[in-house]
DSSP file (Angstrom, degrees, kcal/mol; ACC not computed):
  #  RESIDUE AA STRUCTURE BP1 BP2  ACC     N-H-->O    O-->H-N    N-H-->O    O-->H-N    TCO  KAPPA ALPHA  PHI   PSI    X-CA   Y-CA   Z-CA
    1    1 A M              0   0    0      0, 0.0    26,-0.2     0, 0.0     3,-0.1   0.000 360.0 360.0 360.0 135.1   54.0  -43.5 -136.9
    2    2 A A        -     0   0    0     24,-2.3     2,-0.3     1,-0.3    25,-0.2   0.690 360.0 -73.0 -78.3 -20.2   55.4  -47.1 -136.5
    3    3 A G  E     -a   27   0A   0     23,-0.5    25,-3.0     2,-0.0     2,-0.5  -0.842  51.6 -73.3 146.5 176.3   59.1  -46.1 -136.6
    4    4 A K  E     -a   28   0A   0     -2,-0.3    44,-2.5    23,-0.2    45,-1.0  -0.907  37.4-167.2-111.4 132.1   61.8  -44.8 -138.9
    5    5 A V  E     -ab  29  49A   0     23,-2.9    25,-2.7    -2,-0.5     2,-0.6  -0.965  10.7-148.9-119.4 132.1   63.4  -47.1 -141.5
    6    6 A L  E     -ab  30  50A   0     43,-2.7    45,-3.2    -2,-0.4     2,-0.6  -0.897  11.2-162.9 -98.3 121.8   66.6  -46.2 -143.4
    7    7 A V  E     -ab  31  51A   0     23,-3.0    25,-2.6    -2,-0.6     2,-0.6  -0.932   5.6-173.7-105.4 119.4   66.7  -47.8 -146.9
    8    8 A V  E     +ab  32  52A   0     43,-3.1    45,-2.8    -2,-0.6     2,-0.3  -0.919  29.9 129.8-116.0 104.1   70.2  -47.8 -148.4
    9    9 A D        -     0   0    0     23,-2.1    25,-0.1    -2,-0.6     6,-0.1  -0.981  49.9-147.9-155.3 140.4   70.1  -49.0 -152.0
   10   10 A D  S    S+     0   0    0     -2,-0.3     2,-0.7     4,-0.0    23,-0.1   0.472  77.5  91.4 -90.7  -2.0   71.4  -47.7 -155.3
   11   11 A D     >  -     0   0    0      1,-0.2     4,-2.4     2,-0.0     3,-0.3  -0.845  64.1-156.8 -96.4 113.4   68.5  -49.0 -157.4
   12   12 A A  H  > S+     0   0    0     -2,-0.7     4,-2.5     1,-0.2     5,-0.2   0.834  92.3  54.5 -61.3 -33.8   65.8  -46.4 -157.7
   13   13 A S  H  > S+     0   0    0      2,-0.2     4,-2.3     1,-0.2    -1,-0.2   0.886 109.3  47.3 -69.5 -36.5   63.1  -48.9 -158.4
   14   14 A V  H  > S+     0   0    0     -3,-0.3     4,-2.7     2,-0.2     5,-0.3   0.913 111.5  52.0 -67.5 -42.3   64.0  -50.9 -155.2
   15   15 A Q  H  X S+     0   0    0     -4,-2.4     4,-2.9     1,-0.2     5,-0.2   0.945 111.7  45.9 -56.3 -49.8   64.0  -47.6 -153.2
   16   16 A R  H  X S+     0   0    0     -4,-2.5     4,-2.8     2,-0.2     5,-0.2   0.912 113.1  49.4 -62.6 -43.5   60.5  -46.7 -154.5
   17   17 A L  H  X S+     0   0    0     -4,-2.3     4,-2.5     2,-0.2     5,-0.2   0.941 115.4  42.6 -62.2 -48.5   59.1  -50.1 -153.8
   18   18 A L  H  X S+     0   0    0     -4,-2.7     4,-2.8     2,-0.2     5,-0.3   0.915 115.4  49.7 -65.1 -42.4   60.4  -50.3 -150.3
   19   19 A Q  H  X S+     0   0    0     -4,-2.9     4,-2.6    -5,-0.3     5,-0.3   0.940 113.0  46.2 -62.5 -47.0   59.5  -46.7 -149.5
   20   20 A F  H  X S+     0   0    0     -4,-2.8     4,-2.1    -5,-0.2    -2,-0.2   0.943 115.9  45.3 -59.8 -49.2   55.9  -47.2 -150.8
   21   21 A T  H  X S+     0   0    0     -4,-2.5     4,-1.0    -5,-0.2    -2,-0.2   0.924 116.2  44.5 -63.2 -46.6   55.4  -50.5 -149.0
   22   22 A L  H  <>S+     0   0    0     -4,-2.8     5,-2.5     1,-0.2     3,-0.4   0.903 113.5  49.5 -68.5 -41.4   56.9  -49.3 -145.7
   23   23 A E  H ><5S+     0   0    0     -4,-2.6     3,-1.6    -5,-0.3    -1,-0.2   0.880 106.0  57.6 -64.9 -35.9   55.0  -45.9 -145.8
   24   24 A H  H 3<5S+     0   0    0     -4,-2.1    -1,-0.2    -5,-0.3    -2,-0.2   0.817 106.0  50.9 -61.4 -29.7   51.8  -47.8 -146.5
   25   25 A E  T 3<5S-     0   0    0     -4,-1.0    -1,-0.3    -3,-0.4    -2,-0.2   0.376 129.0 -97.9 -90.0   3.2   52.4  -49.7 -143.2
   26   26 A G  T < 5S+     0   0    0     -3,-1.6   -24,-2.3     1,-0.3   -23,-0.5   0.523  77.4 136.2  98.6   6.3   52.9  -46.5 -141.3
   27   27 A Y  E   < -a    3   0A   0     -5,-2.5     2,-0.4   -25,-0.2    -1,-0.3  -0.599  54.0-127.7 -87.0 147.7   56.7  -46.2 -141.2
   28   28 A E  E     -a    4   0A   0    -25,-3.0   -23,-2.9    -2,-0.2     2,-0.4  -0.805  31.8-151.9 -85.0 134.8   58.7  -43.1 -141.9
   29   29 A V  E     -a    5   0A   0     -2,-0.4     2,-0.4   -25,-0.2   -23,-0.2  -0.939  16.9-170.8-119.9 132.0   61.3  -43.8 -144.6
   30   30 A V  E     -a    6   0A   0    -25,-2.7   -23,-3.0    -2,-0.4     2,-0.4  -0.969  16.9-154.8-115.0 134.2   64.7  -42.2 -145.1
   31   31 A V  E     -a    7   0A   0     -2,-0.4     2,-0.3   -25,-0.2   -23,-0.2  -0.905  14.3-179.0-118.1 138.8   66.5  -43.2 -148.4
   32   32 A A  E     -a    8   0A   0    -25,-2.6   -23,-2.1    -2,-0.4     3,-0.0  -0.990  16.5-156.6-131.7 144.0   70.2  -43.2 -149.3
   33   33 A S  S    S+     0   0    0     -2,-0.3    24,-0.4   -25,-0.2     2,-0.3   0.535  75.3  27.1 -99.4  -8.4   71.7  -44.1 -152.6
   34   34 A D  S  > S-     0   0    0     22,-0.1     4,-2.3     1,-0.1    24,-0.2  -0.947  83.3-104.1-147.1 168.7   75.2  -45.1 -151.5
   35   35 A G  H  > S+     0   0    0     22,-2.5     4,-2.4    24,-0.4     5,-0.2   0.870 115.6  52.2 -64.9 -39.4   77.0  -46.4 -148.5
   36   36 A A  H  > S+     0   0    0     21,-0.4     4,-2.0     1,-0.2    -1,-0.2   0.927 113.3  44.5 -64.8 -43.6   78.6  -43.1 -147.4
   37   37 A D  H  > S+     0   0    0      2,-0.2     4,-2.8     1,-0.2    -1,-0.2   0.880 111.1  55.6 -66.8 -37.0   75.3  -41.3 -147.5
   38   38 A G  H  X S+     0   0    0     -4,-2.3     4,-2.3     2,-0.2    -2,-0.2   0.911 107.6  48.2 -60.4 -42.9   73.6  -44.3 -145.7
   39   39 A L  H  X S+     0   0    0     -4,-2.4     4,-2.1     2,-0.2    -1,-0.2   0.916 112.5  48.8 -64.9 -42.7   76.1  -44.0 -142.9
   40   40 A R  H  X S+     0   0    0     -4,-2.0     4,-2.4     1,-0.2     5,-0.2   0.915 111.3  50.1 -61.5 -43.0   75.5  -40.2 -142.6
   41   41 A R  H  X S+     0   0    0     -4,-2.8     4,-3.2     1,-0.2     5,-0.4   0.888 108.8  52.2 -64.5 -38.5   71.8  -40.8 -142.6
   42   42 A W  H  X S+     0   0    0     -4,-2.3     4,-1.4     1,-0.2    -1,-0.2   0.925 111.9  46.6 -62.4 -43.3   72.1  -43.4 -139.9
   43   43 A Q  H  < S+     0   0    0     -4,-2.1    -2,-0.2     1,-0.2    -1,-0.2   0.893 121.7  36.1 -64.6 -40.6   74.1  -40.9 -137.8
   44   44 A Q  H  < S+     0   0    0     -4,-2.4    -2,-0.2    -5,-0.1    -3,-0.2   0.882 124.6  35.3 -81.8 -41.1   71.7  -38.0 -138.3
   45   45 A D  H  < S-     0   0    0     -4,-3.2    -3,-0.2    -5,-0.2    -2,-0.2   0.582  83.3-146.4 -98.9 -11.5   68.3  -39.7 -138.4
   46   46 A A     <  -     0   0    0     -4,-1.4   -42,-0.2    -5,-0.4    -4,-0.1   0.918  24.8-162.0  45.7  60.4   68.7  -42.5 -135.8
   47   47 A P        -     0   0    0      0, 0.0   -42,-0.2     0, 0.0     3,-0.1  -0.267  23.9-134.7 -69.6 159.6   66.4  -45.0 -137.6
   48   48 A S  S    S+     0   0    0    -44,-2.5     2,-0.3     1,-0.2   -43,-0.2   0.555  90.1  21.4 -89.0  -8.8   64.9  -48.0 -135.8
   49   49 A L  E     -b    5   0A   0    -45,-1.0   -43,-2.7    29,-0.1     2,-0.4  -0.977  65.4-151.8-155.4 144.6   65.8  -50.3 -138.7
   50   50 A V  E     -bc   6  80A   0     29,-2.1    31,-3.0    -2,-0.3     2,-0.6  -0.989   0.3-163.4-121.2 125.6   68.3  -50.3 -141.6
   51   51 A L  E     -bc   7  81A   0    -45,-3.2   -43,-3.1    -2,-0.4     2,-0.5  -0.950  25.0-172.6-102.3 114.2   67.6  -52.1 -144.9
   52   52 A L  E     -bc   8  82A   0     29,-2.8    31,-3.2    -2,-0.6     2,-0.2  -0.937  21.4-141.7-126.3 116.9   71.0  -52.2 -146.5
   53   53 A D  E >   - c   0  83A   0    -45,-2.8     3,-0.8    -2,-0.5    31,-0.2  -0.547  12.9-143.4 -72.0 135.9   72.0  -53.4 -150.0
   54   54 A V  T 3  S+     0   0    0     29,-2.8     7,-2.2    -2,-0.2     8,-0.5   0.864  93.6  52.8 -66.9 -36.5   75.3  -55.2 -150.0
   55   55 A G  T 3  S+     0   0    0     28,-0.3    -1,-0.2     5,-0.2     5,-0.1  -0.041  73.8 134.1 -99.2  32.9   76.4  -53.8 -153.4
   56   56 A V    <   -     0   0    0     -3,-0.8   -22,-0.1   -48,-0.1     5,-0.1  -0.395  53.1-111.8 -76.8 160.4   76.1  -50.1 -152.9
   57   57 A S  S    S+     0   0    0    -24,-0.4   -22,-2.5     1,-0.1     2,-2.2  -0.214  88.0  28.7 -86.0 178.8   78.9  -47.7 -154.0
   58   58 A Q  S    S+     0   0    0    -24,-0.2     2,-0.4   -23,-0.2    -1,-0.1  -0.478 135.8  15.1  69.8 -73.2   81.3  -45.6 -152.0
   59   59 A L  S    S-     0   0    0     -2,-2.2   -24,-0.4     3,-0.0    -3,-0.1  -0.999  90.7-128.6-122.0 130.5   81.2  -47.9 -149.0
   60   60 A D     >  -     0   0    0     -2,-0.4     4,-2.3     1,-0.1     3,-0.3  -0.277  30.6 -99.4 -73.7 169.2   79.7  -51.4 -149.6
   61   61 A G  H  > S+     0   0    0     -7,-2.2     4,-2.5     1,-0.2     5,-0.2   0.835 122.0  54.8 -58.5 -36.3   77.0  -52.7 -147.3
   62   62 A Y  H  > S+     0   0    0     -8,-0.5     4,-2.3     2,-0.2    -1,-0.2   0.911 109.7  47.1 -64.9 -41.2   79.4  -54.8 -145.3
   63   63 A E  H  > S+     0   0    0     -3,-0.3     4,-2.5     2,-0.2    -2,-0.2   0.902 111.5  50.9 -67.5 -40.6   81.5  -51.8 -144.5
   64   64 A V  H  X S+     0   0    0     -4,-2.3     4,-2.5     2,-0.2    -2,-0.2   0.943 111.8  47.3 -60.9 -47.1   78.5  -49.7 -143.6
   65   65 A A  H  X S+     0   0    0     -4,-2.5     4,-2.4     1,-0.2    -2,-0.2   0.902 111.6  51.1 -61.8 -41.2   77.3  -52.4 -141.2
   66   66 A T  H  X S+     0   0    0     -4,-2.3     4,-2.1     1,-0.2    -1,-0.2   0.913 111.9  46.7 -62.0 -43.7   80.7  -52.7 -139.7
   67   67 A R  H  X S+     0   0    0     -4,-2.5     4,-2.3     2,-0.2    -2,-0.2   0.880 110.3  52.7 -68.9 -37.6   81.0  -48.9 -139.1
   68   68 A I  H  X S+     0   0    0     -4,-2.5     4,-1.9    -5,-0.2    -2,-0.2   0.956 111.1  47.0 -60.3 -49.0   77.5  -48.8 -137.6
   69   69 A R  H  X S+     0   0    0     -4,-2.4     4,-1.1     1,-0.2     5,-0.2   0.889 112.3  50.2 -61.6 -39.2   78.3  -51.5 -135.2
   70   70 A A  H  < S+     0   0    0     -4,-2.1    -1,-0.2     1,-0.2    -2,-0.2   0.882 113.0  46.1 -66.6 -37.8   81.6  -49.8 -134.2
   71   71 A E  H  < S+     0   0    0     -4,-2.3    -1,-0.2     1,-0.2    -2,-0.2   0.756 101.7  65.4 -77.5 -24.2   79.9  -46.5 -133.6
   72   72 A E  H ><  +     0   0    0     -4,-1.9     3,-3.0    -5,-0.2     4,-0.4   0.923  69.1 173.4 -64.2 -42.5   77.0  -47.9 -131.6
   73   73 A S  T 3< S-     0   0    0     -4,-1.1    -3,-0.1     1,-0.3     4,-0.1   0.794  77.0 -50.5  36.4  48.8   79.4  -49.0 -128.8
   74   74 A G  T 3  S+     0   0    0      2,-0.3    -1,-0.3    -5,-0.2     3,-0.1   0.288 117.5 105.8  83.8 -11.4   76.6  -50.1 -126.5
   75   75 A R  S <  S-     0   0    0     -3,-3.0     2,-0.3     1,-0.2    -2,-0.1   0.927  95.7 -21.5 -67.5 -44.2   74.6  -46.9 -126.8
   76   76 A R        -     0   0    0     -4,-0.4     2,-0.5     2,-0.0    -2,-0.3  -0.963  57.3-131.7-156.7 164.3   71.9  -48.5 -129.0
   77   77 A H        -     0   0    0     -2,-0.3    -8,-0.1    -3,-0.1     0, 0.0  -0.943  17.3-163.6-130.1 111.5   71.5  -51.4 -131.3
   78   78 A T        -     0   0    0     -2,-0.5   -29,-0.1   -10,-0.1   -30,-0.1  -0.829  22.6-126.1 -94.2 120.3   70.0  -50.8 -134.7
   79   79 A P        -     0   0    0      0, 0.0   -29,-2.1     0, 0.0     2,-0.4  -0.415  25.6-159.5 -62.3 139.7   68.8  -53.9 -136.5
   80   80 A I  E     -c   50   0A   0    -31,-0.2     2,-0.6    -2,-0.1   -29,-0.2  -0.990   9.2-165.5-124.7 126.7   70.2  -54.2 -139.9
   81   81 A I  E     -c   51   0A   0    -31,-3.0   -29,-2.8    -2,-0.4     2,-0.4  -0.961  18.2-142.0-110.6 120.3   68.7  -56.4 -142.7
   82   82 A M  E     -c   52   0A   0     -2,-0.6     2,-0.5   -31,-0.2   -29,-0.2  -0.658   8.9-153.6 -84.9 133.1   71.1  -56.9 -145.6
   83   83 A L  E      c   53   0A   0    -31,-3.2   -29,-2.8    -2,-0.4   -28,-0.3  -0.906 360.0 360.0-104.9 131.2   69.6  -56.9 -149.1
   84   84 A T              0   0    0     -2,-0.5    -1,-0.1   -31,-0.2   -31,-0.1   0.362 360.0 360.0-126.4 360.0   71.5  -58.9 -151.8
């Protein structure tokens, strides 16, 4: 397995496309449909990369990224790619 990727996007077609493509390349994919669930999944699953939609509900992508960075506090650094 190449690593674990967290996809946070509220569009089911985008979720399916990213999941299919990443799994085809050997990644394990975890999916969340809103920002609050994305943050919980990041805390629980410790992905090696986060693909994060800016416009998700509950917490927007900017807030999720801000909270991830605040919680990392030097322990680890998870790359985040923002999707717009």
